[in-house]
C-alpha positions in Angstrom: -19.5 -4.4 15.9 -16.5 -2.4 17.3 -13.5 -2.3 15.0 -9.9 -1.4 15.8 -7.7 -0.3 12.9 -3.9 -0.7 13.3 -1.9 2.0 11.5 -2.1 5.8 11.3 -1.8 6.8 7.7 -4.2 8.0 4.9 -4.7 4.3 4.0 -6.0 3.6 7.5 -8.2 6.7 7.4 -9.7 5.4 4.2 -10.4 2.1 5.9 -12.0 3.8 8.9 -14.2 6.0 6.6 -15.4 3.0 4.6 -16.0 0.7 7.6 -17.9 3.4 9.5 -20.5 3.3 6.6 -21.5 -0.3 7.5 -24.8 -0.6 9.4 -23.2 -3.4 11.4 -20.4 -1.1 12.6 -21.0 0.5 16.0 -17.6 2.3 16.3 -14.2 2.4 14.6 -11.2 3.0 16.8 -8.4 4.6 14.7 -5.1 6.1 15.5 -5.1 8.4 12.4 -4.7 12.1 13.1 -7.3 13.7 15.3 -7.7 16.2 12.5 -9.1 13.4 10.3 -11.8 12.3 12.7 -13.0 15.3 14.7 -16.3 15.4 12.7 -16.4 11.7 11.5 -19.4 9.7 12.5 -18.6 6.5 14.5 -14.8 7.0 14.4 -13.0 7.5 17.7 -9.2 8.0 18.1 -7.1 5.6 20.1 -3.8 6.6 21.5 -1.4 3.7 21.0 -0.9 4.0 17.2 0.5 0.9 15.6 1.8 -0.3 19.0 2.6 -3.9 19.8 0.5 -7.0 19.8 0.3 -6.9 23.6 -1.0 -3.4 23.6 -3.5 -4.2 20.9 -4.8 -7.2 22.8 -5.2 -5.2 26.0 -7.0 -2.5 24.1 -9.3 -5.0 22.5 -10.2 -6.6 25.8 -10.7 -3.3 27.6 -12.9 -1.9 24.8 -14.6 -5.1 23.8 -13.4 -4.9 20.2 -15.0 -7.4 17.8 -12.6 -7.0 14.9 -9.1 -5.8 14.2 -8.0 -4.6 10.7 -4.2 -4.3 10.3 -3.0 -1.8 7.7 0.8 -1.5 7.6 3.3 -4.2 6.7 5.5 -4.0 9.8 3.0 -5.3 12.3 2.0 -8.0 9.9 5.6 -9.1 9.4 6.0 -9.1 13.2 3.2 -11.6 13.6 0.5 -9.3 15.1 -2.3 -11.0 13.3 -1.1 -14.4 14.6 -0.9 -13.1 18.2 -4.4 -11.4 18.0 -6.0 -14.6 16.6 -4.3 -16.7 19.3 -5.9 -14.4 21.9 -9.3 -15.1 20.3 -9.7 -11.8 18.5 -11.0 -11.7 14.9 -8.2 -10.2 12.8 -8.1 -9.2 9.1 -4.5 -9.4 8.0 -1.9 -11.8 6.7 -0.1 -14.1 9.2 3.7 -13.6 9.6 4.2 -16.5 7.2 2.1 -14.8 4.6 3.6 -11.4 5.3 7.1 -12.9 4.5 6.1 -12.5 0.9 6.7 -8.8 1.4 9.2 -8.8 4.3 11.7 -10.8 2.4 12.3 -10.1 -1.3 14.4 -13.2 -1.6 11.7 -15.5 -0.1 9.1 -13.8 -2.4 11.2 -14.6 -5.5 11.7 -18.2 -4.4 8.0 -18.5 -3.9 7.2 -17.1 -7.3 9.7 -19.4 -9.0 8.5 -22.5 -7.1 4.8 -21.9 -8.0 5.3 -20.7 -11.6 4.4 -17.1 -11.1 6.1 -15.1 -13.8 8.9 -12.8 -12.5 12.3 -11.4 -13.4 15.4 -13.5 -12.9 17.5 -12.6 -9.9 20.4 -13.3 -7.5 20.7 -12.5 -3.8 23.8 -11.5 -1.8 24.8 -10.9 1.8 28.4 -10.1 1.1 29.2 -6.7 -0.5 32.3 -7.7 -2.5 30.4 -10.6 -4.1 27.5 -8.4 -5.0 29.9 -5.8 -6.3 31.6 -8.3 -8.6 28.3 -9.6 -9.9 27.1 -6.1 -10.8 30.2 -5.6 -13.0 29.0 -8.5 -15.2 25.6 -6.9 -15.8 24.6 -4.3 -18.5 22.7 -1.4 -16.9 20.1 -0.5 -15.9 20.3 -2.7 -12.8 17.6 -3.3 -10.2 18.7 -3.5 -6.6 16.3 -4.3 -3.8 16.7 -4.4 0.0 15.6 -7.8 1.1 13.6 -6.5 4.1 11.0 -3.9 4.7 12.0 -0.3 3.8 8.7 1.6 3.8 8.3 1.2 0.1 11.6 2.9 -0.7 14.0 -0.1 -0.8 14.2 -0.4 -4.6 16.7 1.3 -6.7 16.9 1.3 -10.5 20.5 2.1 -11.3 21.2 3.6 -14.7 25.0 3.0 -14.5 27.4 0.5 -13.0 28.8 3.3 -10.8 25.3 4.1 -9.5 24.7 0.4 -8.8 28.0 0.1 -6.8 27.0 3.2 -4.7 23.6 1.7 -4.1 25.2 -1.6 -2.9 27.4 0.3 -0.5 24.5 2.4 0.8 22.4 -0.7 1.3 24.9 -3.2 2.6 27.7 -1.1 4.3 26.2 2.3 5.2 22.9 0.5 6.0 20.6 3.3 5.0 17.7 0.8 5.6 19.2 -0.8 8.6 19.2 -4.6 8.7 16.7 -4.6 5.8 19.4 -3.8 3.3 22.2 -6.1 4.6 20.9 -8.7 2.1 20.1 -7.5 -1.4 18.3 -8.9 -4.4 19.8 -8.0 -7.7 17.2 -8.4 -10.4 16.8 -8.3 -14.2 15.6 -4.9 -15.3 12.1 -5.1 -17.0 10.9 -2.4 -19.3 7.3 -1.5 -19.6 4.5 0.0 -17.5 3.7 -0.9 -13.9 0.2 -1.6 -12.4 -1.1 -2.6 -9.0 -3.6 -5.4 -8.6 -5.0 -5.8 -5.1 -7.2 -8.6 -4.0 -9.1 -9.8 -0.9 -8.1 -13.3 0.1 -9.6 -15.9 2.5 -6.9 -18.5 2.0 -9.0 -20.5 -0.5 -10.1 -17.9 -3.0 -9.6 -14.3 -3.9 -11.5 -11.3 -5.4 -9.6 -8.7 -7.3 -10.3 -5.0 -7.2 -10.0 -2.4 -10.0 -6.5 -2.2 -11.4 -4.6 1.0 -10.4 -1.3 2.7 -11.2 0.8 4.3 -8.5 3.3 7.2 -9.2 6.3 6.7 -7.0 8.5 9.6 -8.3 8.2 12.9 -6.6 7.9 15.1 -9.7 5.9 15.3 -12.8 7.0 13.1 -15.7 8.1 10.4 -13.2 11.3 12.3 -12.3 12.9 13.2 -9.0 13.5 10.9 -6.0 11.5 7.8 -5.1 8.7 8.3 -2.6 6.0 6.3 -0.8 3.6 7.3 -3.5 2.5 10.6 -4.9 -0.8 9.6 -6.5 -2.7 6.9 -8.2 -5.5 6.4 -10.7 -7.9 3.6 -11.5 -8.7 1.9 -13.8 -5.7 1.4 -16.1 -6.6 1.3 -19.7 -3.6 -0.6 -21.0 -4.3 -3.6 -18.8 -6.8 -5.4 -20.9 -9.4 -8.0 -20.1 -7.0 -10.6 -21.6 -4.2 -9.4 -19.4 -6.5 -9.7 -16.3 -7.3 -13.3 -17.3 -3.6 -14.1 -17.6 -2.9 -12.4 -14.2 -5.7 -14.3 -12.5 -4.6 -17.7 -13.9 -0.8 -17.3 -13.6 -0.4 -15.0 -10.6 -3.4 -15.2 -8.2 -4.4 -18.8 -8.9 -0.8 -19.9 -8.5 -0.5 -17.7 -5.4 -3.5 -19.6 -3.8 -1.9 -23.0 -4.8 1.4 -21.8 -3.2 0.0 -20.7 0.1 -2.1 -23.8 0.4 0.9 -26.0 -0.4 3.0 -24.1 2.2 0.3 -24.3 4.8 0.0 -20.5 5.1 -3.0 -19.0 6.8 -3.8 -16.0 4.6 -6.9 -14.0 5.5 -6.2 -10.4 4.4 -5.2 -8.5 1.3 -2.6 -9.6 -1.3 -1.2 -7.0 -3.7 0.7 -7.9 -6.8 2.8 -5.2 -8.4 3.1 -6.2 -12.1 5.0 -5.0 -15.2 3.6 -5.2 -18.7 6.4 -5.1 -21.2 6.3 -3.5 -24.7 5.7 -7.0 -26.0 2.7 -7.5 -23.8 4.5 -10.0 -21.5 3.5 -9.7 -17.8 5.7 -10.3 -14.8 5.3 -9.8 -11.1 7.7 -7.2 -9.7 6.7 -7.8 -6.1 4.0 -9.0 -3.7 2.8 -6.9 -0.8 0.9 -8.6 2.0 -1.4 -5.6 2.6 -3.2 -3.0 0.7 -1.3 -0.2 -1.0 -0.9 3.5 0.0 -2.2 5.5 -1.9 -3.9 2.8 -3.9 -6.4 2.1 -1.1 -7.5 5.7 -1.0 -8.4 5.6 -4.7 -10.0 2.1 -4.8 -12.2 2.0 -1.6 -14.5 4.9 -2.8 -15.2 2.8 -5.9 -16.5 -0.2 -3.9 -20.3 -0.3 -3.5 -20.2 -3.3 -1.1 -20.2 -3.1 2.6 -16.5 -3.4 3.5 -17.2 -5.0 6.8 -19.2 -7.8 5.2 -16.3 -8.4 2.8 -13.8 -8.7 5.6 -16.0 -11.0 7.7 -16.5 -13.2 4.6 -12.7 -13.4 4.3 -12.3 -14.4 8.0 -15.1 -17.0 7.7 -13.7 -18.4 4.4 -16.9 -17.4 2.5 -15.3 -14.9 0.1 -16.5 -17.0 -2.8 -20.1 -16.1 -1.9 -19.3 -12.3 -2.3 -20.0 -10.5 -5.5 -18.1 -7.3 -5.6 -19.9 -4.3 -7.1 -18.5 -0.9 -7.9 -20.2 2.6 -7.8 -18.1 4.8 -10.0 -16.1 4.0 -13.1 -12.9 5.8 -12.2 -11.0 7.6 -9.5 -7.9 9.8 -9.1 -5.9 10.2 -5.9 -3.3 12.9 -5.4 -0.8 13.1 -2.5 -0.2 16.5 -1.0 3.3 16.5 0.6 5.4 18.8 2.6 8.0 21.0 0.9 11.0 18.9 2.1 9.5 15.5 1.4 11.0 12.8 0.9 14.2 14.0 2.5 12.5 14.8 5.8 9.1 15.3 7.4 8.3 18.9 7.9 5.8 19.9 10.6 3.9 22.9 11.9 2.5 24.6 8.7 -1.1 25.5 9.0 -3.5 23.9 6.5 -6.3 26.0 5.2 -9.2 25.4 2.8 -10.2 21.9 3.9 -13.7 23.2 4.8 -14.2 24.3 1.2 -13.6 20.9 -0.4 -17.0 19.7 -1.7 -16.4 17.3 -4.6 -13.6 15.1 -3.3 -12.6 13.1 -0.3 -9.6 14.1 1.9 -7.8 11.4 3.8 -5.3 12.5 6.4 -1.7 11.1 6.9 0.6 13.7 8.4 -1.7 16.2 10.1 -2.4 17.4 13.7 -4.8 19.7 15.5 -3.5 22.5 17.7 -6.0 24.9 19.3 -8.7 23.9 16.8 -6.5 24.5 13.7 -5.0 21.8 11.4 -1.3 21.7 10.8 1.1 19.5 8.9 2.8 16.7 10.9 4.7 14.6 8.4 6.0 14.1 4.8 2.9 12.9 3.0 0.2 15.1 4.5 -3.1 14.5 2.7 -4.6 12.2 0.0 -7.2 14.0 -2.1 -9.5 11.6 -4.0 -12.3 12.2 -6.6 -14.4 9.7 -8.6 -16.0 10.2 -11.9 -17.4 8.6 -15.0 -13.9 8.4 -16.5 -10.3 9.3 -15.6 -10.6 12.8 -17.2 -13.7 13.7 -15.1 -12.1 12.4 -11.9 -8.9 14.4 -12.7 -10.8 17.6 -13.3 -12.6 17.2 -10.0 -9.6 16.3 -7.9 -7.4 19.2 -9.1 -10.2 21.7 -8.8 -10.6 20.7 -5.1 -6.8 20.7 -4.5 -6.8 24.3 -5.6 -8.8 25.2 -2.5 -6.2 23.7 -0.1 -3.1 25.4 1.0 -0.1 25.1 3.4 3.4 26.4 3.3 5.7 24.3 1.1 2.8 22.2 -0.3 3.9 20.1 -3.2 2.1 17.6 -5.4 2.2 16.2 -8.9 0.1 17.8 -11.6 0.1 14.8 -14.0 -1.6 12.0 -12.0 -3.9 10.1 -14.5 -2.7 12.0 -17.6 
C-alpha cells in the first residue's frame, strides 16, 4: 500500500517511521523535513505539506495513494477527512463533526455534560465585559481557555484576578489567537496531576494505549512559559489499574455512546487529557481529536503491532478483533528546542552529532537540509526517544544520547520522567 501522511512535525515523522515497518506498506509519502527521511527506507517526501483537501485529493490520484493518515488538528477541523472519504480515498482521521470536540472547547464541555463524562464546571463568554465581571466573582486560580484551536497554547491558568483580566483582554480584544479566542471558556480550577490517555477508535469500539504524561512548561520544575510540549514519559505510575477501569467506563465508554447518539463518524484517534485530584477523583480536562505531540513519539515505539493493520481495522470497523501488544515497558521523549522558543522559531543553526546517536530514536520537527548539512528550522526542533525496562532506564538512555547532539541555543528539560 501507498500511504500519505498529512502534517509535517515530529508526530508525523513518528507515524511515517512506524508505518514504513509494515510489510504491507510499499511507500510512505510524508512532508516532514527532508533531513528526517534522507536515509529512511520506504519514506518519500511530498512537497505540499498539510495543504488543502483539494491538493491532497489530487496528490492521491496522481500517485495512486491507498491510504491517508491525518496528523494535525487543523485539517481535521476543516473537514479534510470528510472530503477525502467523499472522493473515495481511505482516510484515518476524525470527521469534522468529531474534530469539533477539539476545535470548540464549549462544544466539548457540552458533550461531556450531556453524556456524563466527568469534567470541571464552566461558563462560556463572547462579550469581554461579561467575562470580566464573572471573573471578579471567582477565587483564583482561574482557568481560561480559547474556544477554538490555538496550537496547544490556548489555555491559561491565572494565579490572580489581575492576571485573569489581562488574559481575557489578550484573548478577546487583542486576539492573540485570532478568532479562536474571541469566545472563551472559564473553567473551575482542578488540582492534581495530569495524564494523557490516547485510544484508537473505529466509531463502535476503542483500544487505549499506554498512559503518558506531557510536560507543557518550558523549564525544569514545570516553570516558565507554556509550550506545545517539552517531553513526555510512559507509563504513569500514579494512574492505577482501578483508575484506568474508571476512565474506560466513565470516559471512553460514554464517549462511544455520545458519538453514536450524535451520529458522528469517528475513525481515528481520540485523546483524553485527564486530571487526577489529590482525593483520587478523575476529571477530563479536554478531548483532542488526534494523537498528541510529543505523546505519539513516546508511545509508538512501544507498540509491537503493525500500525497499518491497526489503522485498517479502524477503517473497516474491526478494531474489536485487534489485540494490542507492547514491546518495551517504558519510554521517555525529550524535546530539543531552539533558544528563543516559544517566543519565536529560530532557524539556521547547524545540528551536529545526529550520526552518533545509537540507543535512541530521533524524530524531526523543525529541521532542514542545506548542502548536505542539517540545520534548525523551527521552535521545537527534534524529539529524542528511548525505551527501556522502566522509566529510569529509558531516562538514562535518552539523556546520554542527547549529550551527543548539539546546535546553537539548544534548550531542553532535564527532568522529564523524574
